mmCIF file of the N, C-alpha and C atoms, coordinates in Angstrom:
data_MODEL
# 
_entry.id   MODEL 
# 
loop_
_atom_site.group_PDB 
_atom_site.id 
_atom_site.type_symbol 
_atom_site.label_atom_id 
_atom_site.label_alt_id 
_atom_site.label_comp_id 
_atom_site.label_asym_id 
_atom_site.label_entity_id 
_atom_site.label_seq_id 
_atom_site.pdbx_PDB_ins_code 
_atom_site.Cartn_x 
_atom_site.Cartn_y 
_atom_site.Cartn_z 
_atom_site.occupancy 
_atom_site.B_iso_or_equiv 
_atom_site.pdbx_formal_charge 
_atom_site.auth_seq_id 
_atom_site.auth_comp_id 
_atom_site.auth_asym_id 
_atom_site.auth_atom_id 
_atom_site.pdbx_PDB_model_num 
ATOM 1   N N  . MET A 1 1  ? 110.196 102.555 143.751 1.00 0.00 ? 1  MET A N  1 
ATOM 2   C CA . MET A 1 1  ? 108.902 102.926 143.206 1.00 0.00 ? 1  MET A CA 1 
ATOM 3   C C  . MET A 1 1  ? 108.443 101.796 142.295 1.00 0.00 ? 1  MET A C  1 
ATOM 4   N N  . THR A 1 2  ? 107.315 101.212 142.573 1.00 0.00 ? 2  THR A N  1 
ATOM 5   C CA . THR A 1 2  ? 106.878 100.038 141.832 1.00 0.00 ? 2  THR A CA 1 
ATOM 6   C C  . THR A 1 2  ? 105.832 100.327 140.777 1.00 0.00 ? 2  THR A C  1 
ATOM 7   N N  . GLY A 1 3  ? 105.324 101.517 140.685 1.00 0.00 ? 3  GLY A N  1 
ATOM 8   C CA . GLY A 1 3  ? 104.290 101.810 139.707 1.00 0.00 ? 3  GLY A CA 1 
ATOM 9   C C  . GLY A 1 3  ? 104.280 103.268 139.323 1.00 0.00 ? 3  GLY A C  1 
ATOM 10  N N  . VAL A 1 4  ? 103.346 103.600 138.474 1.00 0.00 ? 4  VAL A N  1 
ATOM 11  C CA . VAL A 1 4  ? 103.201 104.969 138.009 1.00 0.00 ? 4  VAL A CA 1 
ATOM 12  C C  . VAL A 1 4  ? 101.832 105.465 138.440 1.00 0.00 ? 4  VAL A C  1 
ATOM 13  N N  . LEU A 1 5  ? 101.810 106.661 138.988 1.00 0.00 ? 5  LEU A N  1 
ATOM 14  C CA . LEU A 1 5  ? 100.546 107.262 139.394 1.00 0.00 ? 5  LEU A CA 1 
ATOM 15  C C  . LEU A 1 5  ? 100.005 108.076 138.224 1.00 0.00 ? 5  LEU A C  1 
ATOM 16  N N  . ALA A 1 6  ? 98.752  107.823 137.839 1.00 0.00 ? 6  ALA A N  1 
ATOM 17  C CA . ALA A 1 6  ? 98.151  108.567 136.743 1.00 0.00 ? 6  ALA A CA 1 
ATOM 18  C C  . ALA A 1 6  ? 96.643  108.604 136.950 1.00 0.00 ? 6  ALA A C  1 
ATOM 19  N N  . ASN A 1 7  ? 96.010  109.497 136.237 1.00 0.00 ? 7  ASN A N  1 
ATOM 20  C CA . ASN A 1 7  ? 94.553  109.569 136.343 1.00 0.00 ? 7  ASN A CA 1 
ATOM 21  C C  . ASN A 1 7  ? 93.911  108.499 135.465 1.00 0.00 ? 7  ASN A C  1 
ATOM 22  N N  . PRO A 1 8  ? 92.646  108.181 135.678 1.00 0.00 ? 8  PRO A N  1 
ATOM 23  C CA . PRO A 1 8  ? 91.979  107.116 134.908 1.00 0.00 ? 8  PRO A CA 1 
ATOM 24  C C  . PRO A 1 8  ? 91.942  107.381 133.400 1.00 0.00 ? 8  PRO A C  1 
ATOM 25  N N  . GLU A 1 9  ? 91.846  108.651 132.995 1.00 0.00 ? 9  GLU A N  1 
ATOM 26  C CA . GLU A 1 9  ? 91.824  108.968 131.568 1.00 0.00 ? 9  GLU A CA 1 
ATOM 27  C C  . GLU A 1 9  ? 93.152  108.633 130.912 1.00 0.00 ? 9  GLU A C  1 
ATOM 28  N N  . ALA A 1 10 ? 94.257  108.888 131.599 1.00 0.00 ? 10 ALA A N  1 
ATOM 29  C CA . ALA A 1 10 ? 95.574  108.550 131.063 1.00 0.00 ? 10 ALA A CA 1 
ATOM 30  C C  . ALA A 1 10 ? 95.727  107.039 130.932 1.00 0.00 ? 10 ALA A C  1 
ATOM 31  N N  . LYS A 1 11 ? 95.228  106.296 131.886 1.00 0.00 ? 11 LYS A N  1 
ATOM 32  C CA . LYS A 1 11 ? 95.273  104.831 131.831 1.00 0.00 ? 11 LYS A CA 1 
ATOM 33  C C  . LYS A 1 11 ? 94.440  104.317 130.671 1.00 0.00 ? 11 LYS A C  1 
ATOM 34  N N  . ARG A 1 12 ? 93.269  104.896 130.459 1.00 0.00 ? 12 ARG A N  1 
ATOM 35  C CA . ARG A 1 12 ? 92.405  104.483 129.348 1.00 0.00 ? 12 ARG A CA 1 
ATOM 36  C C  . ARG A 1 12 ? 93.070  104.790 128.005 1.00 0.00 ? 12 ARG A C  1 
ATOM 37  N N  . LEU A 1 13 ? 93.709  105.968 127.878 1.00 0.00 ? 13 LEU A N  1 
ATOM 38  C CA . LEU A 1 13 ? 94.413  106.323 126.660 1.00 0.00 ? 13 LEU A CA 1 
ATOM 39  C C  . LEU A 1 13 ? 95.551  105.348 126.402 1.00 0.00 ? 13 LEU A C  1 
ATOM 40  N N  . TYR A 1 14 ? 96.320  105.033 127.421 1.00 0.00 ? 14 TYR A N  1 
ATOM 41  C CA . TYR A 1 14 ? 97.426  104.084 127.306 1.00 0.00 ? 14 TYR A CA 1 
ATOM 42  C C  . TYR A 1 14 ? 96.912  102.723 126.829 1.00 0.00 ? 14 TYR A C  1 
ATOM 43  N N  . ASP A 1 15 ? 95.838  102.247 127.445 1.00 0.00 ? 15 ASP A N  1 
ATOM 44  C CA . ASP A 1 15 ? 95.262  100.961 127.061 1.00 0.00 ? 15 ASP A CA 1 
ATOM 45  C C  . ASP A 1 15 ? 94.730  100.984 125.627 1.00 0.00 ? 15 ASP A C  1 
ATOM 46  N N  . ASP A 1 16 ? 94.087  102.080 125.229 1.00 0.00 ? 16 ASP A N  1 
ATOM 47  C CA . ASP A 1 16 ? 93.552  102.191 123.870 1.00 0.00 ? 16 ASP A CA 1 
ATOM 48  C C  . ASP A 1 16 ? 94.679  102.216 122.834 1.00 0.00 ? 16 ASP A C  1 
ATOM 49  N N  . LEU A 1 17 ? 95.754  102.943 123.115 1.00 0.00 ? 17 LEU A N  1 
ATOM 50  C CA . LEU A 1 17 ? 96.853  103.051 122.158 1.00 0.00 ? 17 LEU A CA 1 
ATOM 51  C C  . LEU A 1 17 ? 97.602  101.732 121.984 1.00 0.00 ? 17 LEU A C  1 
ATOM 52  N N  . LEU A 1 18 ? 97.704  100.957 123.042 1.00 0.00 ? 18 LEU A N  1 
ATOM 53  C CA . LEU A 1 18 ? 98.482  99.724  122.978 1.00 0.00 ? 18 LEU A CA 1 
ATOM 54  C C  . LEU A 1 18 ? 97.634  98.463  122.895 1.00 0.00 ? 18 LEU A C  1 
ATOM 55  N N  . SER A 1 19 ? 96.335  98.600  122.636 1.00 0.00 ? 19 SER A N  1 
ATOM 56  C CA . SER A 1 19 ? 95.459  97.426  122.634 1.00 0.00 ? 19 SER A CA 1 
ATOM 57  C C  . SER A 1 19 ? 95.815  96.443  121.519 1.00 0.00 ? 19 SER A C  1 
ATOM 58  N N  . ASN A 1 20 ? 96.242  96.924  120.359 1.00 0.00 ? 20 ASN A N  1 
ATOM 59  C CA . ASN A 1 20 ? 96.600  96.043  119.236 1.00 0.00 ? 20 ASN A CA 1 
ATOM 60  C C  . ASN A 1 20 ? 98.102  96.030  118.971 1.00 0.00 ? 20 ASN A C  1 
ATOM 61  N N  . TYR A 1 21 ? 98.901  96.360  119.951 1.00 0.00 ? 21 TYR A N  1 
ATOM 62  C CA . TYR A 1 21 ? 100.351 96.446  119.791 1.00 0.00 ? 21 TYR A CA 1 
ATOM 63  C C  . TYR A 1 21 ? 100.959 95.052  119.703 1.00 0.00 ? 21 TYR A C  1 
ATOM 64  N N  . ASN A 1 22 ? 101.799 94.856  118.699 1.00 0.00 ? 22 ASN A N  1 
ATOM 65  C CA . ASN A 1 22 ? 102.492 93.578  118.528 1.00 0.00 ? 22 ASN A CA 1 
ATOM 66  C C  . ASN A 1 22 ? 103.986 93.826  118.721 1.00 0.00 ? 22 ASN A C  1 
ATOM 67  N N  . ARG A 1 23 ? 104.579 93.256  119.754 1.00 0.00 ? 23 ARG A N  1 
ATOM 68  C CA . ARG A 1 23 ? 105.988 93.465  120.060 1.00 0.00 ? 23 ARG A CA 1 
ATOM 69  C C  . ARG A 1 23 ? 106.918 92.852  119.022 1.00 0.00 ? 23 ARG A C  1 
ATOM 70  N N  . LEU A 1 24 ? 106.421 91.957  118.199 1.00 0.00 ? 24 LEU A N  1 
ATOM 71  C CA . LEU A 1 24 ? 107.260 91.272  117.221 1.00 0.00 ? 24 LEU A CA 1 
ATOM 72  C C  . LEU A 1 24 ? 107.444 92.067  115.926 1.00 0.00 ? 24 LEU A C  1 
ATOM 73  N N  . ILE A 1 25 ? 106.628 93.073  115.688 1.00 0.00 ? 25 ILE A N  1 
ATOM 74  C CA . ILE A 1 25 ? 106.724 93.883  114.477 1.00 0.00 ? 25 ILE A CA 1 
ATOM 75  C C  . ILE A 1 25 ? 107.786 94.960  114.674 1.00 0.00 ? 25 ILE A C  1 
ATOM 76  N N  . ARG A 1 26 ? 108.724 95.021  113.712 1.00 0.00 ? 26 ARG A N  1 
ATOM 77  C CA . ARG A 1 26 ? 109.798 96.018  113.759 1.00 0.00 ? 26 ARG A CA 1 
ATOM 78  C C  . ARG A 1 26 ? 109.655 96.960  112.571 1.00 0.00 ? 26 ARG A C  1 
ATOM 79  N N  . PRO A 1 27 ? 110.025 98.230  112.724 1.00 0.00 ? 27 PRO A N  1 
ATOM 80  C CA . PRO A 1 27 ? 109.880 99.200  111.621 1.00 0.00 ? 27 PRO A CA 1 
ATOM 81  C C  . PRO A 1 27 ? 111.020 99.106  110.600 1.00 0.00 ? 27 PRO A C  1 
ATOM 82  N N  . VAL A 1 28 ? 111.175 97.941  109.959 1.00 0.00 ? 28 VAL A N  1 
ATOM 83  C CA . VAL A 1 28 ? 112.189 97.734  108.924 1.00 0.00 ? 28 VAL A CA 1 
ATOM 84  C C  . VAL A 1 28 ? 111.537 97.020  107.753 1.00 0.00 ? 28 VAL A C  1 
ATOM 85  N N  . GLY A 1 29 ? 112.146 97.161  106.569 1.00 0.00 ? 29 GLY A N  1 
ATOM 86  C CA . GLY A 1 29 ? 111.611 96.507  105.387 1.00 0.00 ? 29 GLY A CA 1 
ATOM 87  C C  . GLY A 1 29 ? 111.815 95.004  105.406 1.00 0.00 ? 29 GLY A C  1 
ATOM 88  N N  . ASN A 1 30 ? 112.978 94.568  105.888 1.00 0.00 ? 30 ASN A N  1 
ATOM 89  C CA . ASN A 1 30 ? 113.299 93.155  105.964 1.00 0.00 ? 30 ASN A CA 1 
ATOM 90  C C  . ASN A 1 30 ? 113.571 92.811  107.425 1.00 0.00 ? 30 ASN A C  1 
ATOM 91  N N  . ASN A 1 31 ? 113.059 91.704  107.890 1.00 0.00 ? 31 ASN A N  1 
ATOM 92  C CA . ASN A 1 31 ? 113.177 91.347  109.301 1.00 0.00 ? 31 ASN A CA 1 
ATOM 93  C C  . ASN A 1 31 ? 114.619 91.152  109.747 1.00 0.00 ? 31 ASN A C  1 
ATOM 94  N N  . SER A 1 32 ? 115.534 90.865  108.818 1.00 0.00 ? 32 SER A N  1 
ATOM 95  C CA . SER A 1 32 ? 116.938 90.675  109.184 1.00 0.00 ? 32 SER A CA 1 
ATOM 96  C C  . SER A 1 32 ? 117.722 91.989  109.167 1.00 0.00 ? 32 SER A C  1 
ATOM 97  N N  . ASP A 1 33 ? 117.108 93.086  108.722 1.00 0.00 ? 33 ASP A N  1 
ATOM 98  C CA . ASP A 1 33 ? 117.787 94.389  108.701 1.00 0.00 ? 33 ASP A CA 1 
ATOM 99  C C  . ASP A 1 33 ? 118.072 94.882  110.105 1.00 0.00 ? 33 ASP A C  1 
ATOM 100 N N  . ARG A 1 34 ? 119.166 95.626  110.235 1.00 0.00 ? 34 ARG A N  1 
ATOM 101 C CA . ARG A 1 34 ? 119.538 96.220  111.520 1.00 0.00 ? 34 ARG A CA 1 
ATOM 102 C C  . ARG A 1 34 ? 118.696 97.464  111.775 1.00 0.00 ? 34 ARG A C  1 
ATOM 103 N N  . LEU A 1 35 ? 118.343 97.673  113.006 1.00 0.00 ? 35 LEU A N  1 
ATOM 104 C CA . LEU A 1 35 ? 117.580 98.853  113.415 1.00 0.00 ? 35 LEU A CA 1 
ATOM 105 C C  . LEU A 1 35 ? 118.387 99.612  114.460 1.00 0.00 ? 35 LEU A C  1 
ATOM 106 N N  . THR A 1 36 ? 118.749 100.842 114.162 1.00 0.00 ? 36 THR A N  1 
ATOM 107 C CA . THR A 1 36 ? 119.489 101.682 115.099 1.00 0.00 ? 36 THR A CA 1 
ATOM 108 C C  . THR A 1 36 ? 118.513 102.626 115.780 1.00 0.00 ? 36 THR A C  1 
ATOM 109 N N  . VAL A 1 37 ? 118.542 102.639 117.096 1.00 0.00 ? 37 VAL A N  1 
ATOM 110 C CA . VAL A 1 37 ? 117.671 103.507 117.882 1.00 0.00 ? 37 VAL A CA 1 
ATOM 111 C C  . VAL A 1 37 ? 118.547 104.479 118.660 1.00 0.00 ? 37 VAL A C  1 
ATOM 112 N N  . LYS A 1 38 ? 118.305 105.766 118.465 1.00 0.00 ? 38 LYS A N  1 
ATOM 113 C CA . LYS A 1 38 ? 118.998 106.799 119.227 1.00 0.00 ? 38 LYS A CA 1 
ATOM 114 C C  . LYS A 1 38 ? 117.978 107.479 120.124 1.00 0.00 ? 38 LYS A C  1 
ATOM 115 N N  . MET A 1 39 ? 118.392 107.762 121.350 1.00 0.00 ? 39 MET A N  1 
ATOM 116 C CA . MET A 1 39 ? 117.499 108.394 122.313 1.00 0.00 ? 39 MET A CA 1 
ATOM 117 C C  . MET A 1 39 ? 118.070 109.717 122.774 1.00 0.00 ? 39 MET A C  1 
ATOM 118 N N  . GLY A 1 40 ? 117.180 110.650 122.989 1.00 0.00 ? 40 GLY A N  1 
ATOM 119 C CA . GLY A 1 40 ? 117.553 111.921 123.577 1.00 0.00 ? 40 GLY A CA 1 
ATOM 120 C C  . GLY A 1 40 ? 116.614 112.216 124.734 1.00 0.00 ? 40 GLY A C  1 
ATOM 121 N N  . LEU A 1 41 ? 117.145 112.753 125.798 1.00 0.00 ? 41 LEU A N  1 
ATOM 122 C CA . LEU A 1 41 ? 116.343 113.068 126.972 1.00 0.00 ? 41 LEU A CA 1 
ATOM 123 C C  . LEU A 1 41 ? 116.638 114.505 127.366 1.00 0.00 ? 41 LEU A C  1 
ATOM 124 N N  . ARG A 1 42 ? 115.579 115.302 127.471 1.00 0.00 ? 42 ARG A N  1 
ATOM 125 C CA . ARG A 1 42 ? 115.749 116.705 127.827 1.00 0.00 ? 42 ARG A CA 1 
ATOM 126 C C  . ARG A 1 42 ? 114.970 116.985 129.113 1.00 0.00 ? 42 ARG A C  1 
ATOM 127 N N  . LEU A 1 43 ? 115.676 117.482 130.109 1.00 0.00 ? 43 LEU A N  1 
ATOM 128 C CA . LEU A 1 43 ? 115.045 117.848 131.370 1.00 0.00 ? 43 LEU A CA 1 
ATOM 129 C C  . LEU A 1 43 ? 114.342 119.181 131.200 1.00 0.00 ? 43 LEU A C  1 
ATOM 130 N N  . SER A 1 44 ? 113.056 119.180 131.473 1.00 0.00 ? 44 SER A N  1 
ATOM 131 C CA . SER A 1 44 ? 112.277 120.398 131.327 1.00 0.00 ? 44 SER A CA 1 
ATOM 132 C C  . SER A 1 44 ? 112.044 121.086 132.671 1.00 0.00 ? 44 SER A C  1 
ATOM 133 N N  . GLN A 1 45 ? 111.766 120.280 133.702 1.00 0.00 ? 45 GLN A N  1 
ATOM 134 C CA . GLN A 1 45 ? 111.431 120.890 134.987 1.00 0.00 ? 45 GLN A CA 1 
ATOM 135 C C  . GLN A 1 45 ? 111.694 119.905 136.120 1.00 0.00 ? 45 GLN A C  1 
ATOM 136 N N  . LEU A 1 46 ? 112.287 120.396 137.188 1.00 0.00 ? 46 LEU A N  1 
ATOM 137 C CA . LEU A 1 46 ? 112.393 119.647 138.435 1.00 0.00 ? 46 LEU A CA 1 
ATOM 138 C C  . LEU A 1 46 ? 111.165 120.016 139.248 1.00 0.00 ? 46 LEU A C  1 
ATOM 139 N N  . ILE A 1 47 ? 110.257 119.076 139.412 1.00 0.00 ? 47 ILE A N  1 
ATOM 140 C CA . ILE A 1 47 ? 108.976 119.382 140.037 1.00 0.00 ? 47 ILE A CA 1 
ATOM 141 C C  . ILE A 1 47 ? 109.055 119.299 141.552 1.00 0.00 ? 47 ILE A C  1 
ATOM 142 N N  . ASP A 1 48 ? 109.644 118.221 142.083 1.00 0.00 ? 48 ASP A N  1 
ATOM 143 C CA . ASP A 1 48 ? 109.639 118.048 143.533 1.00 0.00 ? 48 ASP A CA 1 
ATOM 144 C C  . ASP A 1 48 ? 110.721 117.062 143.939 1.00 0.00 ? 48 ASP A C  1 
ATOM 145 N N  . VAL A 1 49 ? 111.177 117.179 145.168 1.00 0.00 ? 49 VAL A N  1 
ATOM 146 C CA . VAL A 1 49 ? 112.056 116.200 145.790 1.00 0.00 ? 49 VAL A CA 1 
ATOM 147 C C  . VAL A 1 49 ? 111.358 115.743 147.066 1.00 0.00 ? 49 VAL A C  1 
ATOM 148 N N  . VAL A 1 50 ? 111.093 114.448 147.146 1.00 0.00 ? 50 VAL A N  1 
ATOM 149 C CA . VAL A 1 50 ? 110.397 113.887 148.289 1.00 0.00 ? 50 VAL A CA 1 
ATOM 150 C C  . VAL A 1 50 ? 111.405 113.105 149.105 1.00 0.00 ? 50 VAL A C  1 
ATOM 151 N N  . SER A 1 51 ? 111.496 113.413 150.390 1.00 0.00 ? 51 SER A N  1 
ATOM 152 C CA . SER A 1 51 ? 112.479 112.722 151.224 1.00 0.00 ? 51 SER A CA 1 
ATOM 153 C C  . SER A 1 51 ? 111.784 112.008 152.371 1.00 0.00 ? 51 SER A C  1 
ATOM 154 N N  . ASN A 1 52 ? 111.641 110.705 152.197 1.00 0.00 ? 52 ASN A N  1 
ATOM 155 C CA . ASN A 1 52 ? 111.210 109.837 153.286 1.00 0.00 ? 52 ASN A CA 1 
ATOM 156 C C  . ASN A 1 52 ? 112.457 109.063 153.697 1.00 0.00 ? 52 ASN A C  1 
ATOM 157 N N  . THR A 1 53 ? 112.359 107.785 153.847 1.00 0.00 ? 53 THR A N  1 
ATOM 158 C CA . THR A 1 53 ? 113.559 106.991 154.065 1.00 0.00 ? 53 THR A CA 1 
ATOM 159 C C  . THR A 1 53 ? 114.331 106.830 152.763 1.00 0.00 ? 53 THR A C  1 
ATOM 160 N N  . ILE A 1 54 ? 113.613 106.977 151.624 1.00 0.00 ? 54 ILE A N  1 
ATOM 161 C CA . ILE A 1 54 ? 114.215 106.935 150.294 1.00 0.00 ? 54 ILE A CA 1 
ATOM 162 C C  . ILE A 1 54 ? 113.875 108.252 149.596 1.00 0.00 ? 54 ILE A C  1 
ATOM 163 N N  . TYR A 1 55 ? 114.830 108.820 148.875 1.00 0.00 ? 55 TYR A N  1 
ATOM 164 C CA . TYR A 1 55 ? 114.589 110.070 148.166 1.00 0.00 ? 55 TYR A CA 1 
ATOM 165 C C  . TYR A 1 55 ? 113.987 109.785 146.788 1.00 0.00 ? 55 TYR A C  1 
ATOM 166 N N  . TYR A 1 56 ? 112.944 110.534 146.446 1.00 0.00 ? 56 TYR A N  1 
ATOM 167 C CA . TYR A 1 56 ? 112.339 110.482 145.129 1.00 0.00 ? 56 TYR A CA 1 
ATOM 168 C C  . TYR A 1 56 ? 112.456 111.862 144.507 1.00 0.00 ? 56 TYR A C  1 
ATOM 169 N N  . ILE A 1 57 ? 112.803 111.895 143.232 1.00 0.00 ? 57 ILE A N  1 
ATOM 170 C CA . ILE A 1 57 ? 112.849 113.145 142.485 1.00 0.00 ? 57 ILE A CA 1 
ATOM 171 C C  . ILE A 1 57 ? 111.790 113.057 141.403 1.00 0.00 ? 57 ILE A C  1 
ATOM 172 N N  . ILE A 1 58 ? 110.914 114.037 141.351 1.00 0.00 ? 58 ILE A N  1 
ATOM 173 C CA . ILE A 1 58 ? 109.856 114.068 140.344 1.00 0.00 ? 58 ILE A CA 1 
ATOM 174 C C  . ILE A 1 58 ? 110.265 115.083 139.277 1.00 0.00 ? 58 ILE A C  1 
ATOM 175 N N  . LEU A 1 59 ? 110.374 114.589 138.047 1.00 0.00 ? 59 LEU A N  1 
ATOM 176 C CA . LEU A 1 59 ? 110.871 115.395 136.942 1.00 0.00 ? 59 LEU A CA 1 
ATOM 177 C C  . LEU A 1 59 ? 109.862 115.429 135.810 1.00 0.00 ? 59 LEU A C  1 
ATOM 178 N N  . LEU A 1 60 ? 109.945 116.483 135.016 1.00 0.00 ? 60 LEU A N  1 
ATOM 179 C CA . LEU A 1 60 ? 109.233 116.553 133.754 1.00 0.00 ? 60 LEU A CA 1 
ATOM 180 C C  . LEU A 1 60 ? 110.303 116.498 132.671 1.00 0.00 ? 60 LEU A C  1 
ATOM 181 N N  . VAL A 1 61 ? 110.273 115.454 131.851 1.00 0.00 ? 61 VAL A N  1 
ATOM 182 C CA . VAL A 1 61 ? 111.288 115.273 130.817 1.00 0.00 ? 61 VAL A CA 1 
ATOM 183 C C  . VAL A 1 61 ? 110.620 115.040 129.470 1.00 0.00 ? 61 VAL A C  1 
ATOM 184 N N  . PHE A 1 62 ? 111.370 115.299 128.418 1.00 0.00 ? 62 PHE A N  1 
ATOM 185 C CA . PHE A 1 62 ? 110.934 115.007 127.052 1.00 0.00 ? 62 PHE A CA 1 
ATOM 186 C C  . PHE A 1 62 ? 111.882 113.959 126.497 1.00 0.00 ? 62 PHE A C  1 
ATOM 187 N N  . LEU A 1 63 ? 111.316 112.898 125.942 1.00 0.00 ? 63 LEU A N  1 
ATOM 188 C CA . LEU A 1 63 ? 112.083 111.803 125.390 1.00 0.00 ? 63 LEU A CA 1 
ATOM 189 C C  . LEU A 1 63 ? 111.912 111.810 123.878 1.00 0.00 ? 63 LEU A C  1 
ATOM 190 N N  . LYS A 1 64 ? 113.046 111.800 123.154 1.00 0.00 ? 64 LYS A N  1 
ATOM 191 C CA . LYS A 1 64 ? 113.016 111.721 121.689 1.00 0.00 ? 64 LYS A CA 1 
ATOM 192 C C  . LYS A 1 64 ? 113.631 110.390 121.274 1.00 0.00 ? 64 LYS A C  1 
ATOM 193 N N  . LEU A 1 65 ? 112.961 109.703 120.378 1.00 0.00 ? 65 LEU A N  1 
ATOM 194 C CA . LEU A 1 65 ? 113.465 108.456 119.823 1.00 0.00 ? 65 LEU A CA 1 
ATOM 195 C C  . LEU A 1 65 ? 113.657 108.635 118.328 1.00 0.00 ? 65 LEU A C  1 
ATOM 196 N N  . TYR A 1 66 ? 114.827 108.231 117.842 1.00 0.00 ? 66 TYR A N  1 
ATOM 197 C CA . TYR A 1 66 ? 115.140 108.286 116.426 1.00 0.00 ? 66 TYR A CA 1 
ATOM 198 C C  . TYR A 1 66 ? 115.388 106.869 115.951 1.00 0.00 ? 66 TYR A C  1 
ATOM 199 N N  . LEU A 1 67 ? 114.595 106.409 114.981 1.00 0.00 ? 67 LEU A N  1 
ATOM 200 C CA . LEU A 1 67 ? 114.755 105.075 114.416 1.00 0.00 ? 67 LEU A CA 1 
ATOM 201 C C  . LEU A 1 67 ? 115.388 105.213 113.045 1.00 0.00 ? 67 LEU A C  1 
ATOM 202 N N  . LYS A 1 68 ? 116.437 104.440 112.807 1.00 0.00 ? 68 LYS A N  1 
ATOM 203 C CA . LYS A 1 68 ? 117.130 104.516 111.520 1.00 0.00 ? 68 LYS A CA 1 
ATOM 204 C C  . LYS A 1 68 ? 117.401 103.124 111.015 1.00 0.00 ? 68 LYS A C  1 
# 
């Protein structure tokens, strides 16, 4: 799968939210400080299984990020 399917409003929201995003800025007081990131993933719903020559599973998940 090479891309994500979404409606035009979702694409516009994504573009608006990340228009001024700077990848070099980190959420720490000092740039040399360590940043610990913990992730949690919760499966909410198995929506569909598509079987062509390759199997695709469509899921609804919730992702939690903890920055410390």
